[in-house]
VOFIDO-25033 format. One record per residue: z, x, y of N, C-alpha, C in turn. Coordinates in pm, whole numbers. Layout:
N
n_z, n_x, n_y, ca_z, ca_x, ca_y, c_z, c_x, c_y
Z, X, Y, Z, X, Y, Z, X, Y
...
***
This chain:
313
n_z, n_x, n_y, ca_z, ca_x, ca_y, c_z, c_x, c_y
-2257, 1637, 1064, -2167, 1569, 932, -2211, 1423, 902
-2226, 1406, 750, -2242, 1268, 701, -2129, 1209, 696
-2106, 1079, 739, -1969, 1022, 757, -1958, 963, 646
-1846, 952, 594, -1784, 902, 454, -1628, 815, 521
-1674, 687, 475, -1540, 606, 510, -1460, 558, 403
-1317, 533, 429, -1189, 487, 374, -1110, 397, 438
-1066, 318, 376, -947, 240, 445, -794, 257, 438
-722, 317, 561, -599, 342, 534, -546, 209, 512
-440, 199, 386, -427, 103, 326, -275, 66, 278
-230, -26, 239, -104, -91, 218, -159, -206, 78
-53, -187, -33, -59, -311, -109, 17, -391, -155
47, -541, -112, 135, -629, -157, 91, -706, -273
180, -697, -373, 152, -733, -467, 248, -886, -506
223, -995, -441, 280, -1170, -485, 364, -1168, -580
281, -1120, -701, 320, -1119, -804, 234, -1072, -928
283, -989, -1026, 212, -913, -1138, 187, -1011, -1260
250, -1130, -1258, 195, -1192, -1353, 58, -1260, -1346
-4, -1252, -1500, -136, -1318, -1488, -140, -1395, -1647
-239, -1514, -1622, -282, -1602, -1740, -406, -1552, -1808
-451, -1417, -1741, -561, -1354, -1818, -496, -1205, -1914
-533, -1182, -2013, -474, -1081, -2092, -619, -982, -2126
-644, -908, -2006, -766, -828, -2035, -690, -697, -2122
-786, -642, -2223, -705, -555, -2318, -675, -400, -2250
-749, -396, -2136, -762, -252, -2073, -682, -275, -1962
-609, -397, -1941, -513, -381, -1797, -400, -301, -1812
-380, -244, -1686, -251, -169, -1614, -153, -198, -1545
-176, -369, -1513, -129, -418, -1394, -41, -529, -1459
-77, -652, -1541, -17, -760, -1566, 102, -771, -1600
174, -859, -1594, 291, -921, -1660, 286, -1063, -1739
325, -1092, -1832, 346, -1235, -1895, 430, -1338, -1785
332, -1443, -1751, 368, -1563, -1695, 516, -1566, -1721
556, -1593, -1606, 707, -1668, -1561, 823, -1525, -1604
781, -1391, -1653, 847, -1292, -1656, 847, -1197, -1524
760, -1250, -1428, 779, -1146, -1290, 863, -1237, -1179
930, -1124, -1107, 1017, -1191, -1006, 875, -1187, -898
867, -1318, -830, 758, -1314, -716, 803, -1223, -600
713, -1157, -515, 749, -1096, -393, 790, -1211, -299
899, -1199, -228, 932, -1290, -116, 863, -1265, 16
845, -1349, 100, 824, -1323, 256, 899, -1234, 338
1026, -1228, 290, 1124, -1159, 380, 1094, -1011, 327
1120, -998, 201, 1096, -869, 177, 950, -812, 202
848, -879, 200, 761, -823, 247, 721, -788, 394
800, -866, 449, 791, -846, 619, 893, -715, 655
955, -706, 594, 1038, -600, 574, 999, -456, 523
892, -459, 450, 784, -361, 386, 698, -334, 495
641, -434, 561, 511, -408, 634, 606, -343, 778
704, -418, 818, 758, -324, 947, 783, -186, 933
813, -180, 785, 841, -6, 777, 735, 85, 800
615, 12, 815, 477, 101, 821, 440, 150, 938
537, 66, 1033, 482, 125, 1196, 462, 234, 1220
352, 289, 1302, 294, 408, 1314, 251, 509, 1210
246, 429, 1096, 177, 526, 956, 53, 523, 986
-15, 454, 1057, -180, 432, 1087, -234, 334, 950
-147, 278, 889, -207, 194, 796, -284, 58, 875
-405, 46, 842, -480, -95, 904, -478, -202, 796
-543, -188, 672, -566, -262, 584, -428, -289, 510
-383, -470, 492, -274, -465, 389, -374, -565, 267
-405, -483, 155, -457, -548, 51, -307, -648, -53
-364, -761, -28, -260, -892, -114, -355, -895, -238
-302, -829, -303, -355, -821, -475, -250, -892, -575
-289, -1038, -642, -235, -1118, -696, -280, -1092, -841
-186, -1083, -937, -226, -1163, -1092, -248, -1302, -1067
-299, -1376, -1131, -362, -1498, -1156, -273, -1604, -1205
-254, -1698, -1087, -163, -1814, -1210, -303, -1934, -1216
-284, -1985, -1327, -354, -2100, -1374, -390, -2194, -1257
-563, -2196, -1245, -575, -2341, -1158, -507, -2460, -1220
-448, -2459, -1325, -401, -2605, -1345, -246, -2592, -1365
-225, -2486, -1332, -37, -2464, -1365, 30, -2564, -1236
153, -2591, -1279, 210, -2671, -1160, 261, -2539, -1017
242, -2438, -1092, 325, -2344, -992, 186, -2297, -861
50, -2324, -910, -44, -2255, -854, -40, -2267, -680
10, -2395, -673, 24, -2444, -525, 144, -2318, -422
202, -2321, -494, 338, -2244, -469, 269, -2085, -445
212, -2033, -533, 146, -1903, -566, 25, -1881, -426
-36, -1985, -428, -127, -1968, -320, -89, -1986, -197
-13, -2088, -164, 99, -2079, -17, 139, -1924, -13
238, -1864, -91, 282, -1727, -63, 166, -1663, -29
42, -1630, -107, -77, -1545, -41, -107, -1542, 60
-135, -1682, 107, -153, -1730, 263, -74, -1677, 365
49, -1703, 324, 177, -1657, 421, 185, -1507, 446
165, -1450, 327, 144, -1291, 355, 42, -1256, 468
-83, -1311, 431, -186, -1290, 526, -125, -1321, 658
-64, -1441, 659, -5, -1468, 824, 74, -1332, 866
156, -1310, 793, 297, -1220, 824, 217, -1066, 836
121, -1037, 778, 50, -924, 810, -17, -895, 940
-81, -1036, 973, -164, -1052, 1112, -97, -1028, 1211
53, -1090, 1211, 177, -1133, 1308, 200, -1001, 1327
229, -911, 1227, 276, -770, 1224, 155, -640, 1265
42, -695, 1309, -79, -629, 1373, -180, -555, 1293
-149, -608, 1135, -200, -551, 1034, -375, -637, 1010
-452, -581, 923, -549, -635, 898, -585, -668, 736
-513, -786, 701, -522, -842, 572, -673, -833, 485
-651, -821, 339, -793, -811, 273, -702, -940, 145
-764, -1009, 89, -722, -1048, -43, -784, -1052, -146
-785, -1007, -281, -814, -1043, -396, -705, -1101, -475
-735, -1228, -549, -647, -1285, -590, -731, -1384, -732
-835, -1309, -773, -899, -1381, -891, -1034, -1473, -833
-1058, -1581, -899, -1136, -1686, -855, -1049, -1799, -793
-1113, -1847, -709, -1040, -1939, -603, -1138, -2022, -585
-1084, -2179, -554, -1134, -2286, -531, -1233, -2269, -377
-1297, -2378, -359, -1365, -2325, -216, -1281, -2392, -98
-1150, -2497, -147, -1083, -2503, -31, -1008, -2394, 19
-956, -2318, -149, -848, -2191, -87, -905, -2122, -41
-1046, -2081, -60, -1119, -1932, 17, -1150, -1969, 146
-1134, -2113, 169, -1187, -2159, 332, -1050, -2134, 414
-957, -2168, 350, -817, -2154, 378, -775, -1965, 415
-807, -1931, 324, -788, -1761, 316, -851, -1713, 427
-976, -1741, 433, -1064, -1712, 549, -1020, -1696, 692
-911, -1784, 712, -851, -1814, 872, -754, -1706, 846
-721, -1617, 757, -598, -1529, 788, -628, -1382, 703
-757, -1373, 687, -830, -1257, 630, -943, -1219, 665
-957, -1072, 690, -1086, -1023, 761, -1195, -1037, 645
-1132, -1042, 488, -1245, -1043, 402, -1157, -1046, 303
-1267, -1080, 168, -1194, -1121, 79, -1302, -1052, -37
-1243, -1026, -175, -1264, -974, -294, -1236, -979, -405
-1374, -981, -487, -1328, -1058, -620, -1432, -943, -703
-1382, -861, -820, -1473, -752, -894, -1578, -868, -986
-1709, -876, -1014, -1779, -923, -1086, -1745, -880, -1240
-1721, -738, -1208, -1705, -650, -1337, -1846, -649, -1449
-1882, -754, -1514, -1997, -712, -1556, -2046, -870, -1614
-2190, -912, -1565, -2244, -1036, -1635, -2245, -1087, -1771
-2225, -951, -1851, -2232, -1000, -1981, -2093, -1083, -2040
-2174, -1203, -2096, -2090, -1298, -2188, -2060, -1221, -2315
-2068, -1148, -2365, -2061, -1079, -2472, -1904, -995, -2483
-1885, -981, -2358, -1734, -921, -2350, -1638, -988, -2359
-1672, -1141, -2339, -1602, -1218, -2381, -1520, -1249, -2512
-1605, -1192, -2588, -1571, -1166, -2746, -1480, -1057, -2755
-1460, -942, -2655, -1432, -810, -2678, -1285, -802, -2594
-1304, -695, -2503, -1210, -709, -2364, -1164, -801, -2319
-1260, -912, -2302, -1197, -1037, -2231, -1185, -1164, -2318
-1131, -1136, -2456, -1133, -1240, -2542, -1018, -1343, -2505
-932, -1296, -2454, -815, -1365, -2410, -786, -1396, -2213
-914, -1349, -2168, -933, -1349, -2000, -1019, -1510, -1945
-993, -1615, -1967, -1068, -1701, -1929, -1155, -1679, -1801
-1085, -1616, -1697, -1125, -1640, -1553, -1230, -1502, -1550
-1237, -1416, -1643, -1357, -1336, -1627, -1488, -1376, -1708
-1497, -1525, -1716, -1596, -1563, -1747, -1716, -1543, -1654
-1849, -1476, -1677, -1941, -1449, -1567, -1999, -1536, -1461
-1996, -1640, -1520, -2093, -1747, -1454, -1961, -1817, -1365
-1833, -1809, -1348, -1722, -1836, -1304, -1731, -1719, -1190
-1752, -1608, -1208, -1729, -1484, -1090, -1858, -1495, -988
-1985, -1525, -1076, -2106, -1531, -981, -2071, -1622, -878
-2028, -1758, -931, -2005, -1886, -837, -1924, -1816, -721
-1826, -1766, -756, -1737, -1735, -645, -1824, -1639, -531
-1876, -1536, -584, -1949, -1446, -492, -2033, -1555, -422
-2127, -1661, -447, -2200, -1772, -383, -2130, -1817, -324
-2006, -1861, -355, -1896, -1982, -256, -1854, -1903, -145
-1837, -1775, -125, -1808, -1674, -12, -1925, -1656, 82
-2059, -1639, 4, -2145, -1677, 85, -2189, -1781, 154
-2160, -1886, 92, -2160, -2045, 175, -2045, -2063, 297
-1981, -1996, 278, -1874, -2002, 337, -1852, -1879, 461
-1950, -1784, 447, -1975, -1706, 552, -1833, -1581, 536
-1792, -1557, 420, -1673, -1496, 409, -1747, -1297, 393
-1681, -1201, 480, -1741, -1068, 426, -1666, -1077, 305
-1738, -968, 216, -1712, -995, 67, -1732, -871, 16
-1622, -814, -58, -1617, -693, -161, -1647, -721, -328
-1733, -716, -379, -1734, -716, -548, -1772, -577, -594
-1766, -565, -729, -1798, -439, -811, -1802, -461, -945
-1801, -324, -970, -1871, -352, -1153, -1728, -250, -1193
-1682, -311, -1324, -1590, -220, -1381, -1669, -146, -1504
-1638, -28, -1497, -1734, 57, -1572, -1665, 114, -1699
-1750, 112, -1812, -1680, 167, -1953, -1595, 90, -2022
-1583, -54, -2072, -1536, -116, -2112, -1612, -182, -2232
-1724, -160, -2268, -1841, -202, -2368, -1952, -247, -2315
-1974, -260, -2215, -2106, -281, -2166, -2233, -209, -2163
-2353, -237, -2218, -2445, -121, -2244, -2529, -119, -2108
-2627, -34, -2100, -2677, 17, -1962, -2756, -122, -1925
-2843, -179, -2017, -2890, -304, -1985, -2835, -384, -1902
-2697, -423, -1953, -2578, -517, -1888, -2576, -467, -1733
-2541, -310, -1726, -2510, -262, -1612, -2637, -298, -1505
-2740, -312, -1560, -2884, -306, -1463, -2857, -467, -1442
-2836, -521, -1542, -2866, -686, -1503, -2726, -742, -1394
-2615, -671, -1404, -2506, -697, -1318, -2547, -688, -1159
-2596, -548, -1161, -2631, -501, -1065, -2752, -582, -965
-2847, -636, -1059, -2946, -702, -1049, -2911, -897, -938
-2781, -929, -1043, -2732, -1042, -1001, -2665, -1041, -846
-2569, -894, -857, -2516, -881, -707, -2636, -882, -591
-2713, -826, -639, -2860, -797, -544, -2929, -957, -481
-2939, -1005, -612, -3033, -1159, -562, -2916, -1243, -499
-2780, -1229, -499, -2697, -1303, -424, -2705, -1273, -280
-2680, -1132, -255, -2668, -1040, -143, -2842, -1075, -67
-2944, -1098, -115, -3044, -1128, -45, -3072, -1274, 4
-2963, -1361, -62, -2964, -1511, -13, -2878, -1513, 92
-2742, -1487, 103, -2632, -1476, 174, -2625, -1367, 261
-2635, -1226, 225, -2589, -1116, 319, -2445, -1084, 361
-2363, -1134, 278, -2245, -1117, 272, -2150, -1003, 235
-2202, -952, 155, -2155, -884, 49, -2125, -713, 96
-2022, -688, 170, -2071, -574, 262, -2048, -434, 163
-1947, -434, 73, -1945, -340, -50, -1953, -346, -184
-1998, -262, -242, -1973, -280, -401, -1904, -140, -442
-1800, -189, -548, -1709, -87, -595, -1780, -71, -733
-1782, 70, -746, -1837, 120, -903, -1713, 200, -958
-1620, 117, -1034, -1509, 179, -1046, -1498, 219, -1225
-1495, 339, -1246, -1505, 388, -1385, -1356, 344, -1438
-1370, 292, -1590, -1244, 282, -1665, -1160, 394, -1677
-1037, 387, -1644, -939, 503, -1653, -819, 448, -1739
-811, 515, -1871, -704, 460, -1970, -569, 472, -1884
-462, 387, -1895, -334, 373, -1876, -237, 335, -2005
-115, 381, -1933, -15, 329, -2055, 18, 198, -2134
-24, 107, -2053, 6, -27, -2096, -133, -95, -2139
-262, -25, -2167, -367, -101, -2218, -362, -95, -2360
-407, -201, -2407, -371, -271, -2576, -510, -173, -2615
-624, -198, -2561, -767, -113, -2628, -742, 34, -2617
-800, 120, -2736, -811, 243, -2727, -955, 282, -2651
-976, 274, -2523, -1085, 320, -2476, -1100, 392, -2348
-1169, 474, -2418, -1167, 616, -2348, -1237, 628, -2195
-1169, 720, -2121, -1227, 718, -1997, -1409, 759, -1989
-1444, 664, -1843, -1555, 692, -1840, -1627, 821, -1780
-1716, 869, -1856, -1798, 994, -1797, -1829, 987, -1647
-1805, 1120, -1597, -1839, 1117, -1440, -2011, 1136, -1440
-2054, 1201, -1540, -2156, 1250, -1544, -2260, 1057, -1550
-2204, 965, -1619, -2239, 857, -1658, -2249, 793, -1485
-2137, 787, -1417, -2109, 730, -1314, -2197, 753, -1202
-2249, 892, -1215, -2356, 941, -1104, -2500, 883, -1157
-2495, 864, -1278, -2633, 797, -1299, -2602, 652, -1293
-2527, 551, -1270, -2504, 430, -1211, -2469, 421, -1094
-2460, 531, -1028, -2440, 504, -869, -2595, 532, -795
-2681, 631, -872, -2820, 642, -876, -2901, 518, -867
-2840, 471, -994, -2924, 310, -1014, -2888, 212, -952
-2760, 193, -878, -2714, 112, -768, -2765, 112, -629
-2789, 216, -641, -2860, 248, -475, -2994, 223, -486
-3065, 222, -602, -3190, 186, -625, -3220, 33, -625
-3097, -21, -676, -3120, -198, -723, -3057, -265, -592
-2954, -220, -528, -2888, -294, -434, -2943, -268, -297
-2973, -418, -214, -3017, -371, -79, -2918, -264, 20
-2993, -220, 63, -2949, -108, 151, -2790, -125, 252
-2791, -230, 299, -2667, -326, 378, -2561, -302, 284
-2575, -279, 164, -2443, -305, 139, -2392, -140, 64
-2282, -114, 92, -2224, 25, 72, -2183, 60, -71
-2164, 161, -116, -2123, 191, -257, -1993, 226, -210
-1923, 226, -307, -1772, 238, -331, -1728, 300, -437
-1662, 427, -450, -1578, 441, -537, -1432, 478, -547
-1333, 482, -601, -1195, 518, -606, -1186, 666, -633
-1165, 753, -501, -1150, 889, -558, -1040, 925, -660
-922, 866, -664, -827, 880, -747, -887, 889, -916
-1004, 779, -919, -1057, 796, -1079, -1147, 880, -1098
-1177, 981, -1025, -1274, 1115, -1042, -1184, 1219, -1041
-1223, 1258, -1190, -1142, 1370, -1231, -1148, 1478, -1144
-1239, 1535, -1116, -1245, 1676, -1042, -1370, 1652, -906
-1291, 1726, -784, -1375, 1728, -696, -1497, 1746, -679
-1566, 1844, -765, -1720, 1843, -792, -1814, 1704, -812
-1724, 1647, -915, -1785, 1518, -949, -1784, 1410, -832
-1672, 1412, -750, -1690, 1358, -627, -1784, 1356, -559
-1802, 1503, -499, -1938, 1574, -409, -2042, 1513, -500
-2070, 1498, -645, -2170, 1455, -684, -2164, 1316, -688
-2099, 1221, -658, -2118, 1079, -653, -2150, 1051, -499
-2091, 1156, -408, -2167, 1120, -282, -2287, 1162, -261
-2345, 1252, -329, -2464, 1294, -336, -2580, 1194, -386
-2537, 1102, -457, -2617, 976, -549, -2579, 864, -443
-2515, 889, -361, -2516, 759, -253, -2408, 673, -214
-2307, 727, -264, -2148, 651, -249, -2130, 727, -86
-2071, 613, -52, -2036, 640, 146, -1925, 560, 162
-1870, 549, 57, -1699, 468, 126, -1621, 511, 8
-1482, 554, 12, -1401, 565, -99, -1268, 469, -74
-1299, 364, -48, -1200, 232, -66, -1102, 229, -18
-982, 166, -28, -823, 188, 36, -761, 331, -25
-697, 386, 50, -656, 501, 0, -490, 459, 25
-416, 419, -86, -305, 345, -100, -191, 444, -165
-34, 444, -109, 81, 500, -185, 25, 503, -333
51, 364, -377, 16, 325, -535, -89, 290, -563
-169, 318, -631, -295, 195, -686, -203, 155, -807
-205, -17, -727, -140, -90, -854, -264, -142, -961
-368, -113, -966, -445, -135, -1081, -431, -43, -1185
-418, 109, -1096, -436, 205, -1199, -327, 341, -1154
-198, 264, -1188, -88, 347, -1132, -58, 464, -1171
-130, 493, -1317, -107, 657, -1348, -191, 742, -1296
-310, 705, -1183, -371, 785, -1082, -359, 784, -936
-301, 874, -877, -277, 899, -729, -352, 948, -665
-348, 920, -573, -460, 974, -458, -436, 1110, -400
-515, 1189, -358, -490, 1305, -311, -448, 1262, -151
-380, 1324, -61, -327, 1299, 48, -476, 1298, 160
-459, 1195, 239, -592, 1189, 312, -625, 1321, 389
-500, 1386, 416, -544, 1554, 485, -583, 1641, 407
-533, 1603, 283, -634, 1738, 174, -744, 1673, 154
-805, 1557, 91, -906, 1480, 141, -1012, 1499, 209
-987, 1522, 332, -1016, 1503, 461, -1122, 1693, 471
-986, 1784, 460, -1060, 1884, 453, -1135, 1946, 360
-1133, 1909, 278, -1204, 1903, 152, -1332, 1894, 168
-1353, 1777, 196, -1491, 1700, 259, -1556, 1763, 371
-1469, 1802, 460, -1538, 1875, 559, -1597, 1993, 528
-1534, 2071, 437, -1576, 2182, 382, -1697, 2176, 343
-1755, 2078, 267, -1868, 2025, 210, -1979, 1965, 295
-1938, 1916, 432, -2039, 1839, 495, -2018, 1734, 532
-1894, 1694, 525, -1883, 1548, 518, -1751, 1491, 603
-1784, 1387, 687, -1664, 1353, 777, -1592, 1237, 763
-1441, 1239, 680, -1385, 1146, 650, -1346, 1032, 772
-1369, 916, 768, -1322, 853, 897, -1288, 693, 835
-1135, 670, 901, -1098, 520, 884, -1208, 444, 924
-1190, 318, 853, -1244, 188, 887, -1172, 68, 850
-1176, -49, 939, -1146, -180, 894, -1185, -215, 751
-1084, -323, 723, -1139, -422, 573, -1301, -501, 561
-1310, -497, 717, -1413, -584, 736, -1525, -513, 822
-1634, -472, 771, -1734, -375, 834, -1764, -446, 964
-1818, -321, 1057, -1894, -409, 1186, -1997, -506, 1217
-2114, -493, 1092, -2178, -579, 1098, -2150, -722, 1074
-2021, -724, 1008, -1962, -849, 972, -1862, -897, 1110
-1827, -818, 1209, -1695, -886, 1298, -1747, -982, 1381
-1858, -1050, 1385, -1908, -1186, 1441, -1923, -1318, 1338
-1878, -1278, 1229, -1863, -1363, 1142, -1728, -1428, 1150
-1652, -1335, 1203, -1477, -1393, 1156, -1473, -1490, 1298
-1354, -1595, 1254, -1321, -1726, 1384, -1264, -1621, 1494
-1263, -1678, 1587, -1222, -1626, 1730, -1113, -1554, 1720
-990, -1601, 1670, -877, -1547, 1689, -858, -1373, 1602
-942, -1424, 1460, -944, -1269, 1427, -1027, -1173, 1519
-1152, -1216, 1552, -1210, -1102, 1661, -1134, -1069, 1731
-1046, -1140, 1770, -974, -1092, 1903, -858, -987, 1890
-855, -973, 1734, -710, -843, 1681, -808, -721, 1691
-938, -732, 1670, -997, -590, 1634, -1022, -526, 1736
-971, -398, 1752, -967, -324, 1897, -1129, -338, 1951
-1142, -254, 2064, -1268, -254, 2100, -1324, -112, 2108
-1239, -74, 2020, -1291, 76, 2002, -1354, 82, 1865
-1355, -37, 1775, -1362, -54, 1606, -1521, 3, 1610
-1525, 79, 1526, -1680, 126, 1501, -1715, 126, 1357
***
């Protein structure tokens, strides 16, 4: 059987507030309108997960502006959530938008990997869906990928599909990721995320075609280096037959399977048991993984390496 991996995960959201206003977003709240997660509540939530098989703790934060007087408190909370997760035996992975070099270096000490969606390299989207989202500036995000490479951080990035990009822009975005990977070799996976309409979005953008998704997967597998694993969120693929088509085109990972998809809360995951059974009936073996891939275990600091069990594969 062909192995397909996933991450048994749980999401902690330090805050939903975000200074960006992406027109398709179903996650954000207005700055100052959200009550931030406290460390004590986070610890209680994580303690309740004992014995449930969860490995990855995804720390997924809305963005506080880099010049905001609250940025320091926001960042300290994110760091401390990583420490709490580590102390309880979990494996943190943080995605908190573009970060400074010093912020990334600090998070490297308490995370097994970091992530940031490139989304698309086209600056044209800054006049449409990202017209009120300054941190979606493509060069800023490409610089973040390069910084992660310079710092030796195992990294996840990806494309958001169906928000107005052209076929050529998709190809250019994949080429940009490939070029950075050839220089640094730190990108362990690329997510190909189809836009899926939600109740809070302000633009009338329709769902991305599953057939188009398969085409992009085929293109990505042709462009990206083979050491990058292709990932799709299975809850955003409408039919199991479409999921099988994605696997046939080159997808080898299904990402974090979580109780609630915080980015797409209207789309729920099947249970791991259900998904595993369906995949097995079609020749695929669903296997859990860590948020850092084995090829990057040696990139971690000694303390983090010691937390990985010897049976990790």
